[in-house]
N, CA, C and O atoms as a DFTB+ gen file, in Angstrom:
608 C
 N C O
     1  1     -25.539     -55.627     -26.505
     2  2     -26.827     -56.197     -26.124
     3  2     -27.906     -55.619     -27.047
     4  3     -27.966     -54.406     -27.247
     5  1     -28.753     -56.479     -27.605
     6  2     -29.818     -56.016     -28.501
     7  2     -30.973     -55.422     -27.690
     8  3     -31.062     -55.612     -26.477
     9  1     -31.852     -54.702     -28.387
    10  2     -33.032     -54.162     -27.708
    11  2     -33.882     -55.293     -27.131
    12  3     -34.472     -55.134     -26.062
    13  1     -33.953     -56.430     -27.821
    14  2     -34.729     -57.566     -27.296
    15  2     -34.123     -58.065     -25.984
    16  3     -34.846     -58.347     -25.028
    17  1     -32.801     -58.174     -25.942
    18  2     -32.125     -58.582     -24.701
    19  2     -32.398     -57.567     -23.594
    20  3     -32.662     -57.936     -22.449
    21  1     -32.331     -56.292     -23.947
    22  2     -32.548     -55.234     -22.954
    23  2     -33.981     -55.241     -22.428
    24  3     -34.220     -54.926     -21.263
    25  1     -34.937     -55.603     -23.293
    26  2     -36.336     -55.656     -22.842
    27  2     -36.494     -56.630     -21.682
    28  3     -37.166     -56.320     -20.698
    29  1     -35.876     -57.810     -21.790
    30  2     -36.020     -58.774     -20.690
    31  2     -35.301     -58.285     -19.441
    32  3     -35.758     -58.550     -18.329
    33  1     -34.182     -57.575     -19.600
    34  2     -33.489     -56.997     -18.450
    35  2     -34.338     -55.915     -17.776
    36  3     -34.396     -55.834     -16.549
    37  1     -34.994     -55.089     -18.591
    38  2     -35.886     -54.043     -18.054
    39  2     -37.010     -54.701     -17.253
    40  3     -37.328     -54.263     -16.148
    41  1     -37.605     -55.743     -17.808
    42  2     -38.678     -56.460     -17.106
    43  2     -38.186     -56.999     -15.769
    44  3     -38.899     -56.933     -14.768
    45  1     -36.959     -57.536     -15.752
    46  2     -36.396     -58.068     -14.500
    47  2     -36.229     -56.970     -13.457
    48  3     -36.502     -57.187     -12.276
    49  1     -35.785     -55.804     -13.884
    50  2     -35.629     -54.676     -12.954
    51  2     -36.994     -54.253     -12.417
    52  3     -37.148     -54.022     -11.217
    53  1     -37.967     -54.155     -13.289
    54  2     -39.319     -53.733     -12.895
    55  2     -39.904     -54.703     -11.876
    56  3     -40.594     -54.276     -10.949
    57  1     -39.642     -55.994     -12.028
    58  2     -40.203     -57.023     -11.135
    59  2     -39.620     -57.002      -9.725
    60  3     -40.189     -57.617      -8.824
    61  1     -38.506     -56.315      -9.511
    62  2     -37.829     -56.309      -8.210
    63  2     -38.639     -55.529      -7.175
    64  3     -38.397     -54.343      -6.949
    65  1     -39.588     -56.195      -6.560
    66  2     -40.455     -55.528      -5.589
    67  2     -39.727     -55.178      -4.289
    68  3     -40.216     -54.368      -3.501
    69  1     -38.566     -55.785      -4.067
    70  2     -37.774     -55.461      -2.869
    71  2     -37.016     -54.143      -3.041
    72  3     -36.467     -53.612      -2.075
    73  1     -36.985     -53.613      -4.267
    74  2     -36.299     -52.345      -4.546
    75  2     -37.337     -51.226      -4.650
    76  3     -38.460     -51.454      -5.100
    77  1     -36.958     -50.027      -4.236
    78  2     -37.861     -48.876      -4.345
    79  2     -38.061     -48.509      -5.816
    80  3     -37.292     -48.929      -6.680
    81  1     -39.081     -47.736      -6.082
    82  2     -39.325     -47.263      -7.446
    83  2     -38.108     -46.487      -7.938
    84  3     -37.664     -46.686      -9.068
    85  1     -37.564     -45.605      -7.099
    86  2     -36.396     -44.819      -7.507
    87  2     -35.199     -45.712      -7.834
    88  3     -34.479     -45.454      -8.798
    89  1     -34.984     -46.755      -7.039
    90  2     -33.877     -47.677      -7.321
    91  2     -34.089     -48.397      -8.644
    92  3     -33.139     -48.627      -9.392
    93  1     -35.340     -48.753      -8.934
    94  2     -35.625     -49.425     -10.196
    95  2     -35.448     -48.468     -11.375
    96  3     -34.933     -48.864     -12.421
    97  1     -35.870     -47.219     -11.216
    98  2     -35.679     -46.226     -12.283
    99  2     -34.185     -46.018     -12.548
   100  3     -33.754     -45.984     -13.700
   101  1     -33.410     -45.881     -11.492
   102  2     -31.967     -45.712     -11.646
   103  2     -31.354     -46.949     -12.297
   104  3     -30.468     -46.832     -13.143
   105  1     -31.821     -48.127     -11.906
   106  2     -31.331     -49.371     -12.509
   107  2     -31.574     -49.413     -14.008
   108  3     -30.718     -49.870     -14.766
   109  1     -32.733     -48.938     -14.438
   110  2     -33.041     -48.894     -15.875
   111  2     -32.129     -47.886     -16.566
   112  3     -31.586     -48.173     -17.633
   113  1     -31.957     -46.718     -15.975
   114  2     -31.059     -45.703     -16.559
   115  2     -29.657     -46.271     -16.743
   116  3     -29.054     -46.125     -17.806
   117  1     -29.143     -46.918     -15.705
   118  2     -27.792     -47.489     -15.765
   119  2     -27.697     -48.601     -16.799
   120  3     -26.721     -48.675     -17.546
   121  1     -28.699     -49.459     -16.845
   122  2     -28.719     -50.552     -17.823
   123  2     -28.620     -49.996     -19.245
   124  3     -27.808     -50.465     -20.042
   125  1     -29.442     -49.002     -19.558
   126  2     -29.454     -48.457     -20.916
   127  2     -28.168     -47.701     -21.226
   128  3     -27.600     -47.847     -22.308
   129  1     -27.717     -46.899     -20.282
   130  2     -26.514     -46.093     -20.509
   131  2     -25.281     -46.972     -20.692
   132  3     -24.388     -46.638     -21.471
   133  1     -25.231     -48.076     -19.987
   134  2     -24.071     -48.972     -20.060
   135  2     -24.106     -49.920     -21.257
   136  3     -23.063     -50.424     -21.674
   137  1     -25.306     -50.172     -21.819
   138  2     -25.422     -51.208     -22.847
   139  2     -25.790     -50.723     -24.236
   140  3     -25.731     -51.506     -25.185
   141  1     -26.164     -49.473     -24.390
   142  2     -26.403     -48.918     -25.721
   143  2     -25.290     -47.890     -25.951
   144  3     -25.260     -46.852     -25.289
   145  1     -24.386     -48.172     -26.877
   146  2     -23.175     -47.352     -27.015
   147  2     -23.427     -45.853     -27.213
   148  3     -22.620     -45.029     -26.784
   149  1     -24.528     -45.502     -27.851
   150  2     -24.796     -44.088     -28.134
   151  2     -25.791     -43.464     -27.151
   152  3     -26.265     -42.353     -27.387
   153  1     -26.114     -44.152     -26.060
   154  2     -26.912     -43.573     -24.974
   155  2     -25.930     -43.073     -23.912
   156  3     -25.563     -43.809     -22.995
   157  1     -25.515     -41.827     -24.048
   158  2     -24.481     -41.293     -23.157
   159  2     -25.038     -40.741     -21.855
   160  3     -24.320     -40.675     -20.857
   161  1     -26.292     -40.347     -21.848
   162  2     -26.970     -39.877     -20.633
   163  2     -28.415     -40.336     -20.728
   164  3     -29.070     -40.137     -21.752
   165  1     -28.908     -40.948     -19.668
   166  2     -30.287     -41.455     -19.635
   167  2     -30.926     -40.968     -18.347
   168  3     -30.366     -41.145     -17.266
   169  1     -32.099     -40.355     -18.459
   170  2     -32.765     -39.876     -17.255
   171  2     -34.276     -39.909     -17.361
   172  3     -34.845     -39.910     -18.453
   173  1     -34.906     -39.936     -16.207
   174  2     -36.366     -39.836     -16.111
   175  2     -36.713     -38.512     -15.443
   176  3     -36.258     -38.217     -14.338
   177  1     -37.525     -37.725     -16.132
   178  2     -38.094     -36.499     -15.567
   179  2     -39.573     -36.745     -15.335
   180  3     -40.229     -37.437     -16.114
   181  1     -40.095     -36.170     -14.249
   182  2     -41.525     -36.275     -13.955
   183  2     -42.077     -34.903     -13.612
   184  3     -41.357     -34.013     -13.161
   185  1     -43.380     -34.759     -13.839
   186  2     -44.033     -33.505     -13.458
   187  2     -43.768     -33.258     -11.980
   188  3     -43.881     -34.168     -11.158
   189  1     -43.415     -32.024     -11.648
   190  2     -43.100     -31.639     -10.282
   191  2     -44.389     -31.208      -9.585
   192  3     -44.785     -30.043      -9.631
   193  1     -45.034     -32.185      -8.938
   194  2     -46.306     -31.964      -8.240
   195  2     -47.292     -31.286      -9.186
   196  3     -47.502     -31.777     -10.295
   197  1     -47.901     -30.177      -8.784
   198  2     -48.874     -29.502      -9.649
   199  2     -48.271     -28.341     -10.420
   200  3     -48.994     -27.562     -11.040
   201  1     -46.959     -28.223     -10.386
   202  2     -46.280     -27.125     -11.073
   203  2     -46.149     -27.430     -12.565
   204  3     -46.168     -28.590     -12.977
   205  1     -46.018     -26.386     -13.357
   206  2     -45.813     -26.534     -14.798
   207  2     -44.314     -26.684     -15.076
   208  3     -43.705     -25.881     -15.783
   209  1     -43.743     -27.747     -14.490
   210  2     -42.318     -28.009     -14.666
   211  2     -42.037     -29.487     -14.438
   212  3     -42.815     -30.210     -13.816
   213  1     -40.897     -29.901     -14.967
   214  2     -40.409     -31.265     -14.798
   215  2     -39.286     -31.271     -13.781
   216  3     -38.529     -30.309     -13.652
   217  1     -39.195     -32.388     -13.056
   218  2     -38.126     -32.539     -12.067
   219  2     -37.397     -33.851     -12.360
   220  3     -38.027     -34.894     -12.535
   221  1     -36.074     -33.790     -12.411
   222  2     -35.262     -34.984     -12.628
   223  2     -35.384     -35.901     -11.427
   224  3     -35.221     -35.475     -10.284
   225  1     -35.676     -37.181     -11.703
   226  2     -35.858     -38.132     -10.607
   227  2     -34.731     -39.154     -10.544
   228  3     -34.222     -39.453      -9.464
   229  1     -34.338     -39.690     -11.697
   230  2     -33.270     -40.699     -11.747
   231  2     -32.496     -40.514     -13.043
   232  3     -33.065     -40.118     -14.060
   233  1     -31.193     -40.803     -13.006
   234  2     -30.401     -40.692     -14.232
   235  2     -29.125     -41.516     -14.120
   236  3     -28.728     -41.952     -13.039
   237  1     -28.499     -41.713     -15.278
   238  2     -27.174     -42.325     -15.368
   239  2     -26.383     -41.518     -16.383
   240  3     -26.878     -41.204     -17.465
   241  1     -25.155     -41.188     -16.025
   242  2     -24.311     -40.358     -16.875
   243  2     -23.797     -39.191     -16.054
   244  3     -23.891     -39.188     -14.826
   245  1     -23.256     -38.204     -16.743
   246  2     -22.711     -37.031     -16.063
   247  2     -23.813     -36.271     -15.330
   248  3     -24.917     -36.138     -15.858
   249  1     -23.539     -35.770     -14.128
   250  2     -24.533     -34.944     -13.438
   251  2     -24.907     -33.722     -14.285
   252  3     -24.091     -33.219     -15.058
   253  1     -26.144     -33.254     -14.129
   254  2     -26.630     -32.103     -14.881
   255  2     -27.133     -31.030     -13.934
   256  3     -27.624     -31.321     -12.843
   257  1     -27.004     -29.785     -14.367
   258  2     -27.583     -28.667     -13.617
   259  2     -29.080     -28.559     -13.878
   260  3     -29.796     -27.878     -13.145
   261  1     -29.552     -29.237     -14.930
   262  2     -30.947     -29.107     -15.357
   263  2     -31.833     -30.128     -14.635
   264  3     -32.328     -31.080     -15.237
   265  1     -32.017     -29.907     -13.347
   266  2     -32.854     -30.811     -12.556
   267  2     -34.314     -30.361     -12.566
   268  3     -35.208     -31.158     -12.280
   269  1     -34.560     -29.099     -12.891
   270  2     -35.921     -28.564     -13.048
   271  2     -35.999     -27.938     -14.436
   272  3     -35.159     -27.116     -14.803
   273  1     -37.019     -28.336     -15.209
   274  2     -37.201     -27.799     -16.559
   275  2     -38.644     -27.307     -16.689
   276  3     -39.578     -28.092     -16.526
   277  1     -38.838     -26.020     -16.980
   278  2     -40.198     -25.499     -17.160
   279  2     -40.866     -26.111     -18.393
   280  3     -40.204     -26.376     -19.396
   281  1     -42.172     -26.332     -18.314
   282  2     -42.920     -26.807     -19.472
   283  2     -42.675     -25.838     -20.628
   284  3     -42.700     -24.621     -20.442
   285  1     -42.440     -26.385     -21.816
   286  2     -42.225     -25.589     -23.008
   287  2     -40.766     -25.269     -23.280
   288  3     -40.424     -24.893     -24.401
   289  1     -39.886     -25.408     -22.274
   290  2     -38.467     -25.074     -22.452
   291  2     -37.680     -26.323     -22.815
   292  3     -37.865     -27.381     -22.215
   293  1     -36.795     -26.192     -23.810
   294  2     -35.961     -27.315     -24.214
   295  2     -36.785     -28.440     -24.815
   296  3     -38.001     -28.322     -24.966
   297  1     -36.127     -29.510     -25.148
   298  2     -36.788     -30.664     -25.760
   299  2     -37.729     -31.313     -24.744
   300  3     -38.876     -31.619     -25.071
   301  1     -37.252     -31.523     -23.515
   302  2     -38.076     -32.147     -22.476
   303  2     -39.328     -31.314     -22.192
   304  3     -40.432     -31.853     -22.106
   305  1     -39.152     -30.013     -22.049
   306  2     -40.285     -29.139     -21.761
   307  2     -41.307     -29.117     -22.884
   308  3     -42.507     -28.982     -22.642
   309  1     -40.821     -29.252     -24.121
   310  2     -41.736     -29.295     -25.259
   311  2     -42.553     -30.593     -25.260
   312  3     -43.742     -30.584     -25.575
   313  1     -41.906     -31.705     -24.905
   314  2     -42.605     -33.001     -24.858
   315  2     -43.652     -32.995     -23.747
   316  3     -44.698     -33.629     -23.882
   317  1     -43.385     -32.292     -22.659
   318  2     -44.362     -32.188     -21.567
   319  2     -45.640     -31.519     -22.055
   320  3     -46.719     -31.787     -21.527
   321  1     -45.529     -30.653     -23.056
   322  2     -46.680     -29.934     -23.601
   323  2     -47.303     -30.687     -24.773
   324  3     -48.527     -30.771     -24.880
   325  1     -46.459     -31.237     -25.657
   326  2     -46.955     -31.861     -26.898
   327  2     -47.485     -33.276     -26.708
   328  3     -48.312     -33.740     -27.494
   329  1     -47.013     -33.969     -25.665
   330  2     -47.363     -35.374     -25.428
   331  2     -46.897     -36.292     -26.554
   332  3     -47.445     -37.380     -26.732
   333  1     -45.902     -35.867     -27.308
   334  2     -45.411     -36.637     -28.456
   335  2     -43.921     -36.905     -28.331
   336  3     -43.185     -36.147     -27.700
   337  1     -43.491     -38.005     -28.949
   338  2     -42.066     -38.302     -29.036
   339  2     -41.364     -37.156     -29.745
   340  3     -41.937     -36.521     -30.630
   341  1     -40.127     -36.895     -29.357
   342  2     -39.337     -35.854     -30.005
   343  2     -37.940     -36.405     -30.213
   344  3     -37.211     -36.660     -29.255
   345  1     -37.570     -36.589     -31.489
   346  2     -36.250     -37.077     -31.859
   347  2     -35.497     -35.915     -32.491
   348  3     -35.953     -35.319     -33.466
   349  1     -34.343     -35.603     -31.924
   350  2     -33.541     -34.474     -32.406
   351  2     -32.210     -35.023     -32.933
   352  3     -31.323     -35.355     -32.148
   353  1     -32.070     -35.118     -34.271
   354  2     -30.833     -35.647     -34.835
   355  2     -29.629     -34.734     -34.614
   356  3     -28.497     -35.207     -34.515
   357  1     -29.879     -33.404     -34.534
   358  2     -28.802     -32.426     -34.361
   359  2     -29.297     -31.316     -33.436
   360  3     -30.084     -30.463     -33.848
   361  1     -28.834     -31.331     -32.185
   362  2     -29.329     -30.349     -31.209
   363  2     -28.992     -28.918     -31.608
   364  3     -29.698     -27.988     -31.219
   365  1     -27.915     -28.727     -32.382
   366  2     -27.548     -27.370     -32.818
   367  2     -28.597     -26.758     -33.736
   368  3     -28.677     -25.536     -33.860
   369  1     -29.395     -27.592     -34.374
   370  2     -30.427     -27.101     -35.295
   371  2     -31.718     -26.712     -34.570
   372  3     -32.657     -26.230     -35.205
   373  1     -31.777     -26.913     -33.256
   374  2     -32.976     -26.610     -32.465
   375  2     -32.853     -25.258     -31.789
   376  3     -31.883     -25.005     -31.074
   377  1     -33.829     -24.385     -32.008
   378  2     -33.831     -23.065     -31.358
   379  2     -34.083     -23.180     -29.865
   380  3     -33.481     -22.458     -29.070
   381  1     -34.976     -24.093     -29.484
   382  2     -35.429     -24.200     -28.093
   383  2     -34.735     -25.381     -27.403
   384  3     -35.392     -26.228     -26.796
   385  1     -33.420     -25.426     -27.501
   386  2     -32.653     -26.522     -26.907
   387  2     -31.906     -26.008     -25.677
   388  3     -31.305     -24.934     -25.714
   389  1     -31.946     -26.778     -24.584
   390  2     -31.188     -26.450     -23.379
   391  2     -29.936     -27.324     -23.382
   392  3     -30.029     -28.546     -23.260
   393  1     -28.782     -26.710     -23.520
   394  2     -27.523     -27.465     -23.583
   395  2     -27.148     -27.989     -22.199
   396  3     -26.990     -27.222     -21.249
   397  1     -27.009     -29.309     -22.105
   398  2     -26.600     -29.937     -20.845
   399  2     -25.104     -30.207     -20.844
   400  3     -24.471     -30.230     -19.788
   401  1     -24.548     -30.408     -22.016
   402  2     -23.126     -30.714     -22.145
   403  2     -22.692     -30.299     -23.545
   404  3     -23.465     -30.398     -24.498
   405  1     -21.451     -29.833     -23.664
   406  2     -20.948     -29.454     -24.985
   407  2     -20.789     -30.670     -25.898
   408  3     -20.650     -30.521     -27.112
   409  1     -20.808     -31.864     -25.322
   410  2     -20.614     -33.087     -26.095
   411  2     -21.902     -33.632     -26.708
   412  3     -21.845     -34.472     -27.606
   413  1     -23.060     -33.172     -26.240
   414  2     -24.333     -33.704     -26.736
   415  2     -24.565     -33.240     -28.171
   416  3     -24.499     -32.052     -28.484
   417  1     -24.841     -34.224     -29.035
   418  2     -25.104     -33.920     -30.443
   419  2     -26.538     -34.238     -30.833
   420  3     -27.075     -33.639     -31.764
   421  1     -27.170     -35.186     -30.121
   422  2     -28.532     -35.610     -30.461
   423  2     -29.282     -35.952     -29.177
   424  3     -28.680     -36.225     -28.139
   425  1     -30.608     -35.929     -29.274
   426  2     -31.442     -36.211     -28.092
   427  2     -32.736     -36.873     -28.541
   428  3     -33.248     -36.601     -29.626
   429  1     -33.249     -37.739     -27.691
   430  2     -34.564     -38.347     -27.909
   431  2     -35.305     -38.294     -26.579
   432  3     -34.758     -38.633     -25.530
   433  1     -36.563     -37.861     -26.645
   434  2     -37.403     -37.773     -25.449
   435  2     -38.733     -38.447     -25.769
   436  3     -39.383     -38.128     -26.765
   437  1     -39.125     -39.385     -24.910
   438  2     -40.364     -40.151     -25.091
   439  2     -41.239     -39.936     -23.859
   440  3     -40.814     -40.213     -22.738
   441  1     -42.485     -39.433     -24.069
   442  2     -43.362     -39.209     -22.916
   443  2     -43.777     -40.511     -22.249
   444  3     -43.854     -41.560     -22.889
   445  1     -44.043     -40.421     -20.953
   446  2     -44.448     -41.562     -20.144
   447  2     -45.874     -41.311     -19.655
   448  3     -46.144     -40.336     -18.954
   449  1     -46.769     -42.202     -20.036
   450  2     -48.184     -42.039     -19.712
   451  2     -48.633     -43.037     -18.650
   452  3     -48.253     -44.207     -18.691
   453  1     -49.433     -42.576     -17.708
   454  2     -50.130     -43.432     -16.754
   455  2     -51.605     -43.054     -16.848
   456  3     -51.977     -41.897     -16.652
   457  1     -52.436     -44.050     -17.150
   458  2     -53.877     -43.828     -17.326
   459  2     -54.151     -42.698     -18.317
   460  3     -55.037     -41.872     -18.095
   461  1     -53.388     -42.666     -19.409
   462  2     -53.596     -41.687     -20.463
   463  2     -53.047     -40.299     -20.182
   464  3     -53.173     -39.404     -21.018
   465  1     -52.437     -40.104     -19.014
   466  2     -51.899     -38.790     -18.652
   467  2     -50.372     -38.794     -18.755
   468  3     -49.712     -39.706     -18.257
   469  1     -49.825     -37.774     -19.403
   470  2     -48.374     -37.610     -19.523
   471  2     -47.846     -37.144     -18.173
   472  3     -48.037     -35.991     -17.787
   473  1     -47.175     -38.053     -17.455
   474  2     -46.685     -37.719     -16.107
   475  2     -45.174     -37.514     -16.069
   476  3     -44.623     -37.082     -15.056
   477  1     -44.506     -37.828     -17.185
   478  2     -43.058     -37.718     -17.206
   479  2     -42.510     -38.156     -18.540
   480  3     -43.225     -38.201     -19.542
   481  1     -41.213     -38.484     -18.541
   482  2     -40.564     -38.857     -19.793
   483  2     -39.202     -39.475     -19.525
   484  3     -38.589     -39.291     -18.473
   485  1     -38.762     -40.219     -20.535
   486  2     -37.381     -40.680     -20.538
   487  2     -36.647     -39.801     -21.540
   488  3     -37.142     -39.523     -22.632
   489  1     -35.460     -39.372     -21.142
   490  2     -34.643     -38.459     -21.941
   491  2     -33.285     -39.109     -22.161
   492  3     -32.636     -39.547     -21.212
   493  1     -32.859     -39.169     -23.427
   494  2     -31.563     -39.741     -23.764
   495  2     -30.761     -38.699     -24.533
   496  3     -31.237     -38.140     -25.522
   497  1     -29.547     -38.444     -24.074
   498  2     -28.609     -37.585     -24.794
   499  2     -27.536     -38.471     -25.412
   500  3     -27.112     -39.464     -24.821
   501  1     -27.103     -38.088     -26.623
   502  2     -26.058     -38.846     -27.303
   503  2     -24.942     -37.926     -27.766
   504  3     -25.186     -36.802     -28.207
   505  1     -23.720     -38.417     -27.659
   506  2     -22.566     -37.689     -28.165
   507  2     -22.322     -38.024     -29.634
   508  3     -21.353     -37.558     -30.232
   509  1     -23.213     -38.837     -30.210
   510  2     -23.153     -39.243     -31.612
   511  2     -24.214     -38.471     -32.385
   512  3     -25.347     -38.345     -31.921
   513  1     -23.865     -37.960     -33.547
   514  2     -24.845     -37.244     -34.366
   515  2     -25.825     -38.229     -35.004
   516  3     -25.426     -39.264     -35.538
   517  1     -27.111     -37.888     -34.939
   518  2     -28.201     -38.621     -35.600
   519  2     -28.169     -40.141     -35.386
   520  3     -28.203     -40.892     -36.360
   521  1     -28.105     -40.610     -34.122
   522  2     -28.007     -42.054     -33.897
   523  2     -29.358     -42.762     -33.744
   524  3     -29.426     -43.988     -33.836
   525  1     -30.426     -42.005     -33.512
   526  2     -31.690     -42.621     -33.105
   527  2     -32.549     -43.025     -34.297
   528  3     -32.675     -42.289     -35.275
   529  1     -33.136     -44.219     -34.189
   530  2     -33.994     -44.769     -35.247
   531  2     -35.392     -45.025     -34.691
   532  3     -35.665     -44.799     -33.512
   533  1     -36.257     -45.495     -35.561
   534  2     -37.605     -45.899     -35.142
   535  2     -37.502     -47.009     -34.089
   536  3     -38.335     -47.086     -33.185
   537  1     -36.493     -47.857     -34.205
   538  2     -36.276     -48.930     -33.213
   539  2     -36.051     -48.357     -31.820
   540  3     -36.565     -48.879     -30.831
   541  1     -35.275     -47.275     -31.752
   542  2     -35.049     -46.632     -30.457
   543  2     -36.371     -46.124     -29.892
   544  3     -36.667     -46.330     -28.715
   545  1     -37.160     -45.464     -30.725
   546  2     -38.453     -44.942     -30.266
   547  2     -39.323     -46.064     -29.718
   548  3     -39.875     -45.953     -28.624
   549  1     -39.442     -47.145     -30.482
   550  2     -40.285     -48.273     -30.065
   551  2     -39.759     -48.916     -28.778
   552  3     -40.538     -49.270     -27.893
   553  1     -38.451     -49.062     -28.682
   554  2     -37.856     -49.637     -27.479
   555  2     -38.128     -48.750     -26.262
   556  3     -38.513     -49.251     -25.205
   557  1     -37.933     -47.454     -26.403
   558  2     -38.136     -46.539     -25.275
   559  2     -39.622     -46.425     -24.902
   560  3     -39.946     -46.211     -23.734
   561  1     -40.513     -46.563     -25.870
   562  2     -41.948     -46.632     -25.559
   563  2     -42.230     -47.869     -24.716
   564  3     -43.020     -47.816     -23.773
   565  1     -41.580     -48.989     -25.057
   566  2     -41.703     -50.208     -24.256
   567  2     -41.193     -49.971     -22.836
   568  3     -41.858     -50.339     -21.868
   569  1     -40.015     -49.357     -22.711
   570  2     -39.445     -49.070     -21.392
   571  2     -40.444     -48.254     -20.574
   572  3     -40.702     -48.568     -19.412
   573  1     -41.003     -47.207     -21.181
   574  2     -41.947     -46.361     -20.452
   575  2     -43.217     -47.115     -20.063
   576  3     -43.780     -46.866     -18.996
   577  1     -43.671     -48.029     -20.912
   578  2     -44.874     -48.811     -20.549
   579  2     -44.574     -49.698     -19.343
   580  3     -45.442     -49.906     -18.496
   581  1     -43.353     -50.221     -19.262
   582  2     -42.954     -51.031     -18.115
   583  2     -42.862     -50.165     -16.850
   584  3     -43.327     -50.565     -15.783
   585  1     -42.264     -48.990     -16.977
   586  2     -42.145     -48.074     -15.838
   587  2     -43.535     -47.657     -15.355
   588  3     -43.785     -47.590     -14.152
   589  1     -44.424     -47.382     -16.288
   590  2     -45.790     -46.961     -15.927
   591  2     -46.464     -47.996     -15.036
   592  3     -47.271     -47.645     -14.175
   593  1     -46.140     -49.265     -15.238
   594  2     -46.780     -50.342     -14.477
   595  2     -46.440     -50.285     -12.982
   596  3     -47.180     -50.831     -12.164
   597  1     -45.330     -49.630     -12.616
   598  2     -44.973     -49.520     -11.196
   599  2     -45.317     -48.150     -10.627
   600  3     -45.062     -47.883      -9.452
   601  1     -45.888     -47.292     -11.442
   602  2     -46.249     -45.939     -10.991
   603  2     -47.738     -45.774     -10.786
   604  3     -48.185     -44.731     -10.310
   605  1     -48.514     -46.783     -11.137
   606  2     -49.974     -46.680     -11.064
   607  2     -50.461     -46.627      -9.640
   608  3     -51.665     -46.540      -9.402
């Protein structure tokens, strides 16, 4: 499935007003994990109330012990502070990386903004080295803009 095909599927999931926000987030995670061959784990982390940490809300893939991530720790924690996309072609080359699985070779994290505030992020782990392109970044920014529309 192409990113264009996935965009319309994401929109369809977002439109499901009979489903809870959490069900829609999980639906998006499952859609991406099942249809992009190198998206081996997909999850949404959000700021944990007023704490300086992220909390895992929805995901697809292997369960993780990393359900709470302090701001500044790992790739996700760094994005919570920087408010910028972070593409990691080789996780072994990162000093501040939190290993979730021995199989993860690359990661991409895109912040999720509501009313200009970074409230969370989408996190993708890949078992493929250096798989992410500018297309992935743009697609995941689109996904986050759609998710933001149901979080306002």
